[in-house]
C-alpha positions in Angstrom: -15.3 26.8 -10.3 -16.6 23.3 -10.7 -14.3 20.5 -11.7 -16.2 19.9 -14.9 -15.9 23.5 -16.0 -12.2 23.6 -15.1 -11.4 20.4 -17.1 -13.2 21.9 -20.1 -11.0 25.0 -19.7 -8.0 22.7 -19.8 -9.1 21.1 -23.0 -9.6 24.5 -24.7 -6.1 25.6 -23.7 -4.3 22.5 -25.0 -2.7 24.4 -27.8 -1.2 26.9 -25.4 0.2 24.1 -23.3 1.9 22.4 -26.2 3.4 25.7 -27.5 5.1 26.3 -24.1 6.9 22.9 -24.1 9.9 23.9 -26.2 10.4 27.1 -24.4 10.5 25.4 -21.0 13.1 22.8 -22.1 15.6 25.6 -22.1 15.2 26.6 -18.5 18.7 25.4 -17.7 20.0 25.7 -14.1 18.1 28.9 -13.2 16.1 27.4 -10.4 17.2 28.0 -6.8 18.9 25.7 -4.4 16.8 22.8 -3.0 15.2 23.4 0.4 16.7 20.2 1.9 17.7 16.6 1.1 15.4 13.6 1.4 17.8 10.8 2.4 17.8 11.3 6.2 14.9 12.0 8.4 15.3 15.4 10.1 13.1 17.0 12.7 12.0 20.3 11.0 12.0 23.5 13.0 8.3 23.2 13.4 8.5 20.0 15.4 7.6 20.5 19.0 6.5 24.1 18.3 3.0 25.6 18.7 2.1 26.3 15.1 1.0 29.7 13.8 -0.1 28.4 10.4 -3.7 27.3 10.1 -5.6 25.5 7.4 -6.8 27.8 4.7 -5.4 30.3 2.2 -1.8 31.5 2.7 0.2 34.3 1.1 4.0 34.3 0.5 6.5 36.5 -1.4 8.5 34.5 -3.9 10.8 35.8 -6.7 9.5 39.3 -6.0 5.9 38.3 -6.5 3.0 37.8 -4.2 2.0 34.1 -4.4 -0.7 32.1 -2.7 -1.4 28.5 -1.6 -4.0 26.6 0.4 -2.8 24.6 3.3 -4.6 21.7 5.0 -3.3 20.6 8.4 -4.6 17.3 9.9 -7.5 17.7 12.2 -5.7 16.0 15.1 -2.3 17.7 14.3 0.4 16.7 16.8 3.5 18.9 16.8 5.7 16.1 17.8 4.7 13.8 14.9 6.5 14.2 11.6 3.9 14.3 8.8 4.0 13.6 5.1 3.9 16.7 3.0 1.8 16.4 -0.2 1.6 19.1 -3.0 -1.3 19.0 -5.4 -0.9 21.1 -8.6 -3.9 22.3 -10.6 -4.4 21.9 -14.3 -4.3 24.7 -16.9 -7.1 27.2 -16.2 -7.8 25.4 -12.8 -7.1 26.9 -9.4 -5.7 25.9 -6.0 -9.3 25.9 -4.8 -10.3 23.3 -7.4 -7.7 20.9 -6.1 -8.4 21.7 -2.4 -12.2 21.6 -2.6 -12.5 18.5 -4.9 -14.8 20.4 -7.2 -18.2 19.0 -7.7 -17.2 15.8 -5.9 -16.2 17.6 -2.8 -14.0 16.2 -0.1 -13.7 12.6 -1.5 -11.8 14.1 -4.5 -9.9 16.7 -2.6 -6.2 16.6 -3.7 -7.1 14.0 -6.4 -8.8 11.9 -3.8 -5.7 11.3 -1.6 -6.7 13.7 1.3 -9.6 11.5 2.3 -7.5 8.3 2.1 -4.8 9.9 4.2 -7.0 9.8 7.3 -5.2 12.8 8.8 -1.7 11.4 8.3 -0.5 14.2 5.9 -0.2 17.9 5.4 -1.6 19.0 2.0 -0.7 22.0 -0.1 -2.5 23.4 -3.2 -0.3 26.1 -4.8 -1.8 28.7 -7.1 -0.1 29.0 -10.5 0.5 32.4 -12.2 -2.3 33.0 -14.7 -3.7 29.6 -13.6 -0.8 27.8 -15.1 2.7 26.5 -14.5 5.0 28.1 -17.1 7.8 28.1 -14.5 9.5 31.0 -16.4 13.1 31.2 -15.2 12.4 28.5 -12.7 10.1 30.8 -10.6 7.5 28.1 -9.9 10.3 25.8 -8.6 11.5 28.6 -6.4 7.9 29.1 -5.2 7.8 25.4 -4.1 11.2 25.9 -2.3 9.8 28.9 -0.5 6.6 27.1 0.5 8.5 24.2 1.9 10.7 26.5 4.0 7.7 28.4 5.3 5.7 25.3 6.2 8.6 23.4 7.7 9.6 26.3 9.9 6.2 26.1 11.5 4.9 22.6 11.2 6.4 19.1 11.9 7.2 17.4 8.6 9.0 14.2 7.8 11.6 15.5 5.3 11.9 12.0 3.7 8.2 12.0 2.9 7.5 14.9 0.5 5.3 14.2 -2.6 4.1 16.1 -5.6 1.1 15.3 -7.9 -0.8 17.1 -10.6 -3.0 16.8 -13.7 -2.2 18.1 -17.2 -0.2 21.3 -16.6 0.0 20.4 -13.0 1.4 17.0 -14.1 4.0 18.9 -16.1 4.9 20.9 -12.9 5.2 17.7 -10.9 7.4 16.2 -13.6 9.6 19.3 -13.5 10.1 18.8 -9.7 11.1 15.2 -10.4 13.8 16.6 -12.7 15.1 19.4 -10.5 14.1 18.4 -7.0 14.7 14.7 -7.0 16.6 15.0 -3.7 13.7 17.0 -2.1 10.7 14.9 -3.1 10.3 11.2 -2.4 7.9 10.5 -5.2 5.8 12.2 -7.8 2.5 11.3 -9.6 2.0 12.7 -13.1 -1.6 12.5 -14.3 -1.9 13.0 -18.1 1.1 15.3 -18.2 3.7 16.6 -20.7 7.0 18.4 -20.5 5.4 21.8 -20.0 7.2 23.3 -17.0 10.8 22.4 -17.9 13.2 19.7 -16.8 16.3 21.3 -15.4 18.7 18.5 -14.5 16.6 15.4 -14.9 19.4 12.9 -14.2 18.7 11.7 -10.7 16.4 8.9 -9.6 13.0 9.5 -7.9 10.1 7.2 -7.3 7.7 7.9 -10.2 4.2 7.0 -11.2 2.6 8.1 -14.5 -1.1 7.8 -15.4 -2.3 8.5 -18.9 -5.3 7.8 -21.2 -5.1 6.0 -24.4 -7.5 8.4 -26.1 -6.1 11.6 -24.6 -6.9 14.4 -27.2 -5.0 17.1 -25.3 -1.7 15.5 -24.5 -1.2 12.3 -26.4 -0.2 9.3 -24.4 3.2 9.4 -26.1 3.9 12.4 -24.0 3.3 10.4 -20.8 5.4 7.5 -22.0 8.3 9.8 -22.8 8.2 11.4 -19.3 8.0 7.9 -17.7 11.0 6.6 -19.7 13.3 9.2 -18.4 12.9 7.8 -14.9 12.9 4.2 -16.1 16.5 5.1 -17.1 17.4 7.2 -14.1 16.1 4.6 -11.7 17.9 1.7 -13.4 14.7 -0.2 -14.3 14.7 -2.9 -16.9 13.4 -1.4 -20.2 10.1 -2.8 -21.4 6.9 -2.0 -23.2 4.3 -2.3 -20.5 0.9 -3.7 -21.4 -1.9 -1.2 -22.0 -5.6 -2.0 -22.3 -7.3 -2.2 -25.6 -9.3 0.7 -26.9 -12.9 0.1 -26.1 -12.2 -2.1 -23.1 -12.8 0.8 -20.7 -10.3 -0.7 -18.3 -6.9 0.1 -16.9 -3.6 -1.7 -16.4 -1.0 -0.8 -13.7 2.6 -1.9 -14.4 5.5 -1.8 -11.9 8.8 -2.0 -13.7 11.3 -4.7 -12.6 14.9 -4.2 -11.9 14.6 -0.7 -10.5 17.1 0.6 -8.0 16.0 -0.2 -4.4 13.6 2.4 -3.1 13.0 4.0 -6.6 10.1 2.2 -8.3 8.5 3.3 -11.5 4.8 2.5 -12.2 2.8 3.1 -15.3 -1.0 3.2 -15.3 -2.6 3.3 -18.8 -6.3 3.5 -19.1 -8.9 3.5 -21.9 -10.2 7.1 -21.6 -9.3 10.6 -22.6 -7.7 13.6 -20.8 -8.8 13.1 -17.2 -7.2 12.4 -13.8 -10.2 10.4 -12.6 -11.1 7.6 -15.1 -13.6 5.0 -14.0 -13.6 1.5 -15.3 -16.6 0.7 -17.4 -17.4 4.4 -18.0 -16.6 6.1 -21.3 -16.8 9.7 -20.1 -13.9 11.8 -18.8 -15.9 13.7 -16.2 -17.0 10.8 -13.9 -17.2 11.5 -10.1 -13.7 11.4 -8.8 -14.6 9.4 -5.7 -15.3 6.5 -8.0 -11.9 6.5 -9.7 -9.4 3.7 -9.2 -6.6 6.3 -9.4 -7.2 7.4 -5.8 -5.9 4.2 -4.0 -3.3 3.5 -6.7 -1.6 6.8 -6.2 -2.0 6.9 -2.4 -0.6 3.4 -2.1 2.3 4.3 -4.3 3.1 7.2 -2.0 2.6 5.4 1.3 4.7 2.3 0.4 7.8 4.2 1.6 6.9 4.4 5.3 6.8 7.6 7.4 7.8 9.1 10.6 10.4 6.8 12.3 10.9 4.8 9.1 12.6 7.2 6.7 14.6 4.5 4.9 13.1 3.7 1.5 11.5 0.2 1.8 9.1 -0.1 -1.1 6.9 -3.2 -1.4 8.5 -5.6 -3.9 6.2 -5.9 -7.0 6.1 -8.1 -10.0 6.8 -6.8 -13.5 3.1 -6.3 -14.1 0.6 -5.9 -11.4 -3.1 -4.9 -11.4 -4.5 -2.4 -9.0 -4.0 -3.7 -5.4 -2.1 -6.7 -4.3 -1.0 -9.6 -6.6 -3.2 -12.7 -6.3 -2.0 -15.2 -3.7 -3.8 -17.8 -1.5 -2.8 -19.4 1.7 -2.7 -19.0 5.5 -1.4 -15.9 7.2 0.8 -16.8 10.2 1.5 -14.3 12.9 5.2 -13.6 13.5 4.9 -13.4 17.3 2.5 -16.3 17.8 3.1 -18.8 15.0 -0.6 -19.1 14.8 -2.9 -18.4 11.9 -5.5 -15.8 11.0 -8.7 -17.7 11.5 -12.5 -17.1 11.1 -13.9 -18.0 14.5 -15.6 -21.4 14.5 -15.2 -21.7 10.8 -18.3 -19.5 10.5 -19.5 -18.2 7.1 -21.9 -15.7 8.6 -21.5 -11.9 8.1 -19.9 -10.4 11.2 -18.0 -13.5 12.3 -14.9 -12.5 14.2 -11.4 -13.1 13.2 -8.9 -14.6 15.7 -5.6 -16.4 16.1 -5.7 -20.2 16.0 -3.4 -23.1 15.5 -2.6 -23.4 11.8 -4.6 -26.3 10.4 -5.0 -25.8 6.6 -8.7 -25.5 6.8 -10.8 -23.2 4.5 -11.4 -20.7 7.3 -7.7 -20.0 7.3 -7.1 -19.7 3.6 -6.9 -16.0 2.5 -6.7 -14.9 -1.1 -5.3 -11.4 -1.9 -7.1 -10.1 -5.0 -6.3 -7.6 -7.6 -8.8 -5.2 -5.9 -6.8 -5.2 -2.7 -9.1 -7.6 -0.8 -8.3 -10.5 1.5 -11.0 -13.1 0.6 -11.9 -16.3 2.5 -14.4 -19.0 1.3 -14.2 -17.2 -2.1 -16.9 -14.7 -1.4 -16.3 -13.2 2.1 -13.8 -10.4 2.7 -11.7 -9.4 5.7 -13.6 -6.3 6.9 -12.9 -3.6 9.5 -16.1 -3.7 11.5 -18.4 -0.7 10.8 -15.7 0.9 8.6 -14.1 2.0 11.9 -10.8 3.8 12.1 -10.2 3.8 15.9 -7.5 1.7 17.5 -9.0 -1.6 18.7 -11.7 -1.8 16.0 -12.4 -5.5 15.5 -11.8 -7.3 12.2 -14.6 -9.5 10.9 -15.7 -11.2 7.7 -18.5 -9.7 5.5 -19.8 -10.1 1.9 -17.3 -8.4 -0.4 -18.6 -5.0 -1.4 -15.6 -3.1 -2.7 -15.5 -0.5 0.1 -12.2 0.8 1.6 -12.8 -1.0 4.9 -12.3 -4.2 2.9 -9.1 -3.1 1.2 -5.7 -4.2 2.5 -2.1 -3.6 1.5 0.5 -6.3 2.1 3.8 -4.6 3.0 7.4 -5.8 2.5 8.1 -5.7 6.3 5.3 -8.2 6.9 2.7 -5.7 8.1 -0.8 -5.5 6.6 -2.3 -2.1 6.3 -6.1 -1.4 6.4 -6.4 1.1 3.6 -9.5 2.8 4.8 -8.2 3.4 8.3 -4.4 3.5 7.5 -3.8 1.2 10.4 -2.2 -2.2 10.8 -3.7 -5.6 11.2 -2.9 -6.3 14.9 -3.1 -9.1 17.5 -4.8 -7.6 20.5 -2.5 -7.1 23.5 0.4 -8.9 21.7 -1.4 -12.1 22.6 -0.3 -15.5 21.3 -3.0 -17.8 22.6 -5.7 -19.5 20.6 -8.8 -17.3 20.3 -6.9 -14.0 20.7 -8.8 -11.2 18.9 -7.5 -9.6 15.8 -8.1 -5.9 15.3 -6.6 -2.7 13.7 -4.2 -0.5 15.6 -1.8 2.3 14.8 1.3 0.8 13.1 4.1 0.1 15.6 6.4 -2.3 13.6 6.1 -4.9 16.5 5.8 -8.6 15.8 2.2 -8.8 16.7 1.5 -6.7 13.6 3.6 -8.9 11.2 2.3 -11.8 9.1 3.7 -14.2 6.6 2.3 -16.7 4.2 2.3 -20.2 5.7 
């Protein structure tokens, strides 16, 4: 089923979704015991084990019913590496295959666009709802999630502090339900244009939460999304506020990070001038734009990956201002290497596309002044971007400057620990060979947390 057809099905079924809301609020405590806690990284039983699970459709018995899900294991799966585990829930009338396949957009929109951005750093799961929905009667869909987690983690190596849930419309309602009743199991959830449709048993514990909703949503009014968000504003101890939202007709979006939230439990709100859709595109009035063009992809993936993974289970989210646009907050200045005390420098002060980036004594010149933009770029000279050469993803790929073009190989995430992540490759800005001398090459490399991958504004 194409994504377009599935979304239209969701619109037509809106009345059914709303009617289910009051019934699901009475679910109470019928859901089963959580699979495991999130606070301490534990090696799952699948770590170090030759897996029997393979990517593709899977069947499982849950609550006396035959249930199914689609599993996607990284191409280069290493059974000694703990991976993120990401659940993507379909909308009303949609299917697990719609989420997994990416519909008419294909792989770039698989799992709401996050699978492509993950660069084989996560295991993805697309569960199939009963009657293509998430009524969660008696908590059976929550139990289904518990059973999938147990099955997957008994066979695959998962970082138990890095489980995430996301979904659109009815799938957003299911993700919200998990935020309520499995806050100690999931690290964060993303709710796209959701409502309280699958119940909220519990709902008193903090969990990292991002909500995304359209101003002109005719299926689930944006007031639904605000109400869901506000529960976790309270649970997470954030400072109450009325976050800014774009004007109708602007065809833009605004992402707000709340201030005052409990450490490790941020709340973000992304309001956009469009209707009932998980993939709005700035400047476009339609709700069925190609998903690969949507700003929601990096916003959600960056929200999930801010918490670290593998050997870094402790929540360490990037500090954010009260209101922030997509990407990094604007700032300008030199970037000094922690190990060398030298600055990120365009070799020979060149302005030519392809000029290499190196270490050099900090001198305050224009070729060492880097501006982080709202689009996630690091600009120099005002019109050149820090660029991963050839959009490469391999360790050792050089870093250069190039005309800014908006591609992922020019997107960077400045992290609270001083590292800078290349979004397209999901690797760190690195000084080759841990060198400290003038002229040492700067490149991307798998993140290690060492000082040759740490930078500070000078």
